[in-house]
C-alpha positions as CSV (number, residue, x, y, z in Angstrom):
1,M,0.0,0.0,0.0
2,A,1.1,3.5,-0.7
3,Y,-0.5,4.8,2.5
4,D,0.2,3.9,6.1
5,F,-2.7,2.6,8.1
6,D,-0.6,0.4,10.5
7,T,1.2,3.1,12.5
8,V,-0.4,3.6,15.9
9,V,-0.7,7.4,16.6
10,D,-1.1,8.5,20.2
11,R,-4.2,10.6,20.4
12,H,-4.0,11.3,24.1
13,G,-3.8,15.0,25.0
14,T,-5.6,16.2,21.8
15,A,-9.0,16.7,23.6
16,S,-10.1,13.6,21.7
17,V,-13.6,12.5,22.8
18,K,-12.6,8.9,22.2
19,W,-9.3,8.9,23.9
20,D,-9.2,11.7,26.5
21,Y,-12.4,11.4,28.5
22,E,-12.6,7.8,29.6
23,E,-12.5,8.5,33.3
24,K,-15.1,11.3,33.0
25,F,-17.5,9.1,31.0
26,T,-16.9,5.7,32.6
27,G,-15.1,6.3,35.9
28,L,-12.4,3.9,34.7
29,T,-8.9,4.2,33.2
30,G,-6.8,2.0,30.9
31,L,-9.6,1.2,28.5
32,L,-9.1,0.5,24.8
33,P,-11.7,2.8,23.1
34,L,-13.3,1.6,19.9
35,W,-16.6,3.5,20.3
36,V,-16.7,7.0,18.7
37,A,-17.1,6.9,15.0
38,D,-13.9,8.6,14.0
39,M,-10.7,7.0,12.7
40,D,-7.4,6.5,14.4
41,F,-5.7,7.2,11.0
42,R,-4.0,10.4,10.0
43,A,-5.8,12.3,7.2
44,P,-4.3,11.8,3.7
45,P,-1.1,13.7,3.1
46,E,-2.8,15.5,0.1
47,I,-5.2,17.0,2.6
48,M,-2.5,17.8,5.1
49,D,-0.6,19.7,2.4
50,A,-3.7,21.8,1.7
51,I,-4.2,22.5,5.4
52,R,-0.6,23.6,5.9
53,Q,-0.8,25.9,2.9
54,R,-4.0,27.5,4.3
55,V,-2.6,27.8,7.8
56,E,0.7,29.3,6.6
57,H,-1.3,32.2,5.1
58,G,-2.0,33.2,8.7
59,I,-5.3,35.0,8.3
60,F,-8.5,33.3,9.3
61,G,-11.1,35.9,8.8
62,Y,-14.7,35.3,7.6
63,V,-14.9,33.1,4.5
64,R,-17.4,31.6,2.2
65,E,-17.1,28.4,0.2
66,P,-15.7,29.3,-3.2
67,D,-17.1,28.0,-6.5
68,S,-14.2,25.5,-6.7
69,F,-15.4,23.9,-3.5
70,Y,-18.8,23.1,-5.0
71,L,-17.3,22.0,-8.3
72,A,-15.0,19.6,-6.4
73,A,-18.0,18.2,-4.5
74,A,-20.1,17.7,-7.6
75,A,-17.2,16.0,-9.5
76,W,-16.7,13.7,-6.5
77,L,-20.4,12.7,-6.4
78,Q,-20.3,12.0,-10.1
79,R,-17.2,9.9,-10.0
80,R,-18.0,7.9,-6.9
81,H,-21.8,7.6,-7.1
82,A,-22.7,8.4,-10.8
83,W,-24.9,11.2,-9.4
84,T,-25.1,14.5,-11.3
85,V,-25.7,17.3,-8.8
86,P,-26.2,20.8,-10.1
87,R,-24.5,23.6,-8.2
88,D,-27.7,25.3,-7.3
89,W,-28.9,22.2,-5.4
90,M,-26.1,22.6,-2.9
91,V,-26.4,24.4,0.4
92,T,-23.5,24.3,2.9
93,S,-24.0,23.5,6.6
94,P,-21.7,23.4,9.6
95,G,-22.2,19.6,9.7
96,V,-24.6,16.9,8.9
97,L,-26.4,17.1,12.3
98,P,-26.8,20.9,12.0
99,G,-28.2,20.3,8.5
100,L,-30.6,17.8,10.0
101,A,-31.7,20.2,12.7
102,A,-32.2,22.9,10.1
103,A,-34.4,20.5,8.0
104,I,-36.5,19.7,11.0
105,Q,-37.1,23.4,11.7
106,A,-37.7,24.2,8.1
107,F,-40.1,21.4,7.1
108,T,-42.0,20.4,10.2
109,Q,-43.9,22.0,13.1
110,P,-44.0,21.2,16.8
111,G,-46.1,18.1,17.3
112,D,-45.5,16.7,13.8
113,G,-44.4,13.1,13.5
114,I,-40.9,12.2,12.2
115,V,-40.1,8.6,11.3
116,I,-36.9,6.9,12.4
117,Q,-35.8,3.3,11.8
118,P,-34.1,1.9,14.9
119,P,-31.7,0.6,15.9
120,V,-30.3,3.8,14.4
121,Y,-27.8,6.6,15.0
122,H,-28.8,7.9,18.4
123,P,-28.7,11.7,17.7
124,F,-31.7,11.3,15.4
125,P,-34.3,10.9,18.2
126,I,-32.6,13.5,20.2
127,R,-32.9,16.1,17.4
128,V,-36.6,15.1,17.0
129,T,-37.7,15.3,20.6
130,S,-35.6,18.4,21.5
131,S,-37.4,20.3,18.7
132,G,-40.8,19.4,20.1
133,R,-41.6,16.9,17.3
134,R,-42.9,13.4,17.8
135,I,-41.0,10.2,17.1
136,V,-42.7,7.7,14.9
137,E,-40.8,4.4,15.0
138,N,-40.5,2.0,12.0
139,P,-38.0,-0.5,13.4
140,L,-35.7,-2.5,11.1
141,V,-36.4,-6.2,11.1
142,L,-34.0,-9.2,11.1
143,R,-34.7,-11.7,8.3
144,D,-32.3,-14.6,7.8
145,G,-29.6,-12.8,9.7
146,A,-29.8,-9.6,7.8
147,W,-31.3,-6.3,8.7
148,Q,-34.1,-5.1,6.5
149,M,-36.5,-2.2,6.3
150,D,-40.1,-3.0,7.2
151,L,-41.8,-1.2,4.4
152,E,-45.2,-2.7,5.1
153,G,-44.8,-1.5,8.7
154,L,-43.9,1.9,7.4
155,E,-47.2,2.3,5.6
156,R,-49.0,1.3,8.8
157,V,-47.1,3.8,11.2
158,I,-47.4,6.9,9.0
159,D,-50.4,8.9,10.3
160,S,-52.0,12.1,9.2
161,G,-49.5,14.1,11.3
162,T,-46.3,12.5,10.0
163,R,-44.3,14.9,7.9
164,M,-40.7,13.5,7.6
165,L,-38.6,10.4,7.6
166,I,-35.0,10.4,8.5
167,L,-33.1,7.9,6.5
168,C,-29.7,6.6,7.5
169,S,-27.9,5.4,4.3
170,P,-25.6,3.6,4.6
171,H,-27.1,2.6,7.9
172,N,-25.4,3.2,11.2
173,P,-25.1,1.0,13.2
174,V,-26.3,-2.1,11.3
175,G,-23.9,-1.6,8.4
176,R,-26.4,-2.0,5.5
177,V,-26.0,-0.4,2.1
178,W,-29.6,-0.2,1.0
179,E,-30.6,-1.7,-2.4
180,R,-31.9,0.6,-5.1
181,Q,-35.2,-1.3,-5.1
182,T,-35.7,-0.8,-1.4
183,L,-35.0,2.9,-1.7
184,S,-37.3,3.2,-4.6
185,R,-40.2,1.6,-2.6
186,L,-39.4,3.8,0.4
187,A,-39.4,6.9,-1.7
188,A,-42.7,6.0,-3.3
189,I,-44.4,5.4,0.0
190,C,-43.2,8.7,1.4
191,R,-44.1,10.6,-1.6
192,A,-47.6,9.2,-1.7
193,R,-48.1,9.9,1.9
194,G,-46.7,13.5,1.9
195,V,-43.6,12.6,3.9
196,L,-40.4,14.3,3.1
197,V,-37.2,12.1,3.2
198,V,-34.2,13.6,4.9
199,S,-31.3,11.2,4.2
200,D,-28.1,11.2,6.2
201,E,-25.5,9.9,3.7
202,I,-22.4,10.9,5.6
203,H,-21.1,7.3,5.2
204,N,-21.8,7.2,1.5
205,D,-18.1,6.8,0.5
206,L,-17.4,4.1,3.1
207,V,-18.8,1.2,1.2
208,M,-17.2,-2.2,1.2
209,P,-16.0,-3.8,-2.0
210,G,-18.8,-5.6,-3.8
211,N,-21.5,-3.1,-2.6
212,R,-22.7,0.2,-4.2
213,H,-24.3,3.1,-2.5
214,T,-27.4,4.7,-4.2
215,P,-28.2,8.2,-3.2
216,I,-31.9,8.5,-2.4
217,A,-32.2,11.5,-4.7
218,A,-30.7,9.5,-7.6
219,V,-33.5,6.9,-7.5
220,S,-35.8,9.1,-9.6
221,E,-36.7,12.6,-10.4
222,E,-39.7,12.3,-8.1
223,S,-37.5,11.1,-5.3
224,A,-35.1,14.0,-5.8
225,A,-38.0,16.4,-5.5
226,N,-39.1,14.9,-2.2
227,S,-35.8,14.6,-0.4
228,V,-32.9,16.4,1.3
229,T,-29.6,14.6,1.2
230,L,-26.8,15.4,3.7
231,V,-23.2,14.6,2.7
232,A,-19.8,15.6,3.8
233,A,-16.1,14.8,3.4
234,T,-15.6,14.6,7.2
235,K,-16.5,10.9,7.8
236,T,-14.7,9.7,4.7
237,F,-11.4,11.4,5.4
238,N,-11.4,11.7,9.2
239,L,-12.0,15.5,9.3
240,A,-14.9,15.5,11.8
241,G,-13.1,18.1,14.0
242,L,-13.1,20.6,11.1
243,G,-16.8,20.4,10.4
244,G,-18.7,21.2,7.3
245,S,-21.2,19.5,5.1
246,I,-23.5,20.0,2.1
247,S,-27.2,19.7,2.1
248,I,-28.4,18.7,-1.4
249,I,-32.0,19.9,-2.2
250,A,-33.4,19.6,-5.8
251,D,-36.7,21.4,-5.2
252,K,-36.4,25.1,-5.3
253,D,-39.1,25.8,-2.7
254,L,-37.7,23.4,-0.2
255,R,-34.3,24.8,-0.8
256,T,-35.5,28.4,-0.2
257,R,-37.2,27.4,3.1
258,F,-34.1,25.4,4.2
259,E,-31.7,28.3,3.4
260,A,-33.9,30.7,5.4
261,V,-33.6,28.6,8.5
262,Q,-29.9,28.0,7.9
263,H,-29.2,31.8,7.8
264,S,-31.0,32.3,11.1
265,L,-29.1,29.5,12.9
266,F,-25.5,29.3,11.6
267,G,-22.6,31.6,10.8
268,V,-19.7,31.4,8.4
269,A,-17.6,28.5,7.2
270,N,-14.5,27.1,8.8
271,A,-11.7,28.4,6.7
272,V,-9.5,25.3,7.3
273,G,-12.4,22.9,6.9
274,V,-13.2,24.4,3.4
275,A,-9.6,23.9,2.2
276,A,-9.5,20.4,3.6
277,A,-12.8,19.3,2.1
278,E,-11.9,20.6,-1.4
279,A,-8.5,18.9,-1.3
280,A,-10.2,15.6,-0.2
281,W,-12.7,15.6,-3.1
282,R,-10.0,16.6,-5.6
283,R,-7.0,14.4,-4.4
284,G,-8.2,11.9,-1.8
285,E,-9.5,9.1,-4.0
286,A,-6.4,6.9,-4.0
287,W,-6.2,7.1,-0.2
288,L,-9.9,6.2,0.2
289,D,-9.6,3.2,-2.1
290,E,-6.7,1.8,0.1
291,L,-8.6,2.6,3.3
292,L,-11.6,0.5,2.2
293,V,-9.3,-2.5,1.5
294,Y,-7.7,-2.0,4.9
295,I,-11.1,-1.8,6.7
296,R,-12.2,-5.0,4.9
297,G,-9.1,-6.7,6.2
298,N,-9.9,-5.6,9.7
299,D,-13.4,-6.9,9.2
300,D,-12.0,-10.3,8.0
301,L,-9.8,-10.5,11.1
302,L,-12.7,-9.7,13.4
303,R,-14.9,-12.4,11.8
304,S,-12.2,-15.1,11.7
305,F,-11.1,-14.5,15.3
306,L,-14.6,-14.6,16.7
307,A,-15.5,-17.7,14.7
308,E,-12.5,-19.5,16.1
309,H,-12.3,-18.2,19.7
310,L,-15.7,-16.7,20.6
311,P,-18.3,-18.4,18.3
312,A,-21.1,-17.3,20.6
313,I,-20.6,-13.7,19.5
314,R,-22.2,-13.1,16.1
315,V,-21.1,-10.4,13.7
316,F,-23.6,-8.9,11.2
317,P,-22.5,-8.5,7.6
318,L,-20.6,-5.2,7.0
319,E,-21.7,-3.6,3.7
320,G,-20.9,0.0,4.6
321,T,-19.4,2.2,7.2
322,Y,-16.4,1.1,9.3
323,L,-18.6,0.1,12.2
324,A,-19.0,-3.6,13.0
325,L,-22.2,-4.6,14.9
326,L,-21.7,-7.5,17.3
327,D,-24.4,-9.6,18.8
328,F,-23.5,-10.9,22.3
329,G,-27.0,-12.4,22.8
330,G,-25.6,-15.9,22.7
331,L,-23.8,-15.3,26.0
332,G,-27.1,-14.9,27.9
333,L,-26.1,-11.7,29.7
334,S,-28.3,-8.7,30.4
335,D,-27.2,-5.4,28.8
336,A,-26.1,-4.0,32.1
337,V,-23.9,-7.0,32.9
338,L,-22.5,-7.1,29.4
339,K,-21.5,-3.5,29.6
340,E,-19.9,-3.9,33.0
341,R,-17.9,-7.0,31.9
342,L,-16.7,-5.3,28.7
343,L,-15.5,-2.3,30.6
344,K,-14.1,-3.9,33.8
345,E,-13.0,-7.3,32.6
346,A,-12.2,-7.0,28.9
347,R,-11.1,-3.3,29.4
348,V,-12.6,-2.4,26.0
349,W,-15.0,0.4,25.3
350,F,-17.6,-0.1,22.6
351,D,-20.9,1.6,21.9
352,E,-23.7,-0.4,23.6
353,G,-26.6,-1.3,21.3
354,T,-29.3,0.1,23.6
355,K,-28.0,3.5,22.7
356,F,-29.4,3.0,19.2
357,G,-32.9,2.3,20.4
358,R,-35.4,-0.5,19.8
359,G,-33.7,-3.7,18.5
360,G,-30.3,-2.8,20.1
361,Q,-30.5,-5.2,23.0
362,G,-27.5,-7.5,23.3
363,L,-25.6,-5.6,20.6
364,Q,-22.3,-3.7,20.7
365,R,-20.9,-1.4,17.9
366,L,-17.1,-1.7,17.3
367,N,-15.1,0.8,15.3
368,L,-12.8,-1.0,12.8
369,A,-11.1,2.2,11.6
370,C,-7.9,1.6,13.7
371,P,-4.5,0.0,13.1
372,R,-4.8,-3.8,12.9
373,S,-2.6,-4.2,15.9
374,V,-5.1,-2.2,18.0
375,L,-8.0,-4.4,16.8
376,A,-5.9,-7.5,17.5
377,D,-5.4,-6.2,21.1
378,A,-9.1,-5.6,21.5
379,L,-9.9,-9.1,20.3
380,R,-7.4,-10.7,22.7
381,R,-9.0,-8.7,25.5
382,L,-12.4,-10.0,24.5
383,E,-11.1,-13.6,24.4
384,K,-9.6,-13.3,27.9
385,A,-12.9,-12.0,29.3
386,F,-15.4,-14.1,27.4
387,A,-13.8,-17.3,26.3
388,P,-16.1,-20.3,27.3
389,K,-14.0,-21.2,30.3
390,N,-14.7,-17.6,31.7
391,A,-18.3,-17.2,30.5
């Protein structure tokens, strides 16, 4: 490989949420954290060069995204996803979650219903309830060991006050890359029932070999007109601390309403983040291709290790994201006991499935975006704590 994913970089002392706050969050020390969804890899050197050049200029006054930023984003979406996005569809946001918050404010009213599909990224219900809206649950279902959307159930739960569905695509934490046919049916149901689809596609580039991401707005012209798509370079290239995202809205009226809320809530762009994102979209492709191969290798190691040493722990198929979802249900432990044993005996820190809502019982989310030696250490710790002789 031309890029280095094996070097272990010490992140302590950088105010890292993942590495610097274990005692505050858990009351423990010495844990191996594989929970927060950021990578333990340095950003690509091509991006680092762009950041250095911007920093060396030395002035960080108010900025706006230049035309070259939008052109780079559009070219990236065309190359990676065969999706043609006109410049005027794009509205910048400080991040995907701020974009989601703005969409909720722009397109719904207090008391309106918003559909989520748990187990799902836990800030979704927080954004819904904190804005005074009502959660409408359409849980995913397990069929033959794979997570699926319950589209028949979706038609049943949508009521006269339901105005929005928040789609997670690819899905965090279950790792699904939704098939085009599934997205087409979802879009048709929502359009027929007057429900706007807001699609969090921050993991759109993190798709394992053999799978292909379909943007919800690329399914059809009708789907594009009834959706808001949230994308960013931050997850793909480990730039989360720099912020920034793009909200893609084809319908002019929806876009006008969204922009009005955005202008009332958020300020100017992050100067360094703009430079980093543009460099990522222009020069980051080779790094990303190697990253995906490396993540797949980590996933292979996880599966082979558990199959040999801890067969009671099941791993769901990983199609997208770098987040493996483990099912500890075969150990017969309550969620509280499982969490305690992971932290105090295995000394590993994952994200517990209950955080992601209904369907998360017995599950744990493990971040594979780390050097392979770190993952191997975590697996040895699991074996020591949960091997059959200790179970």
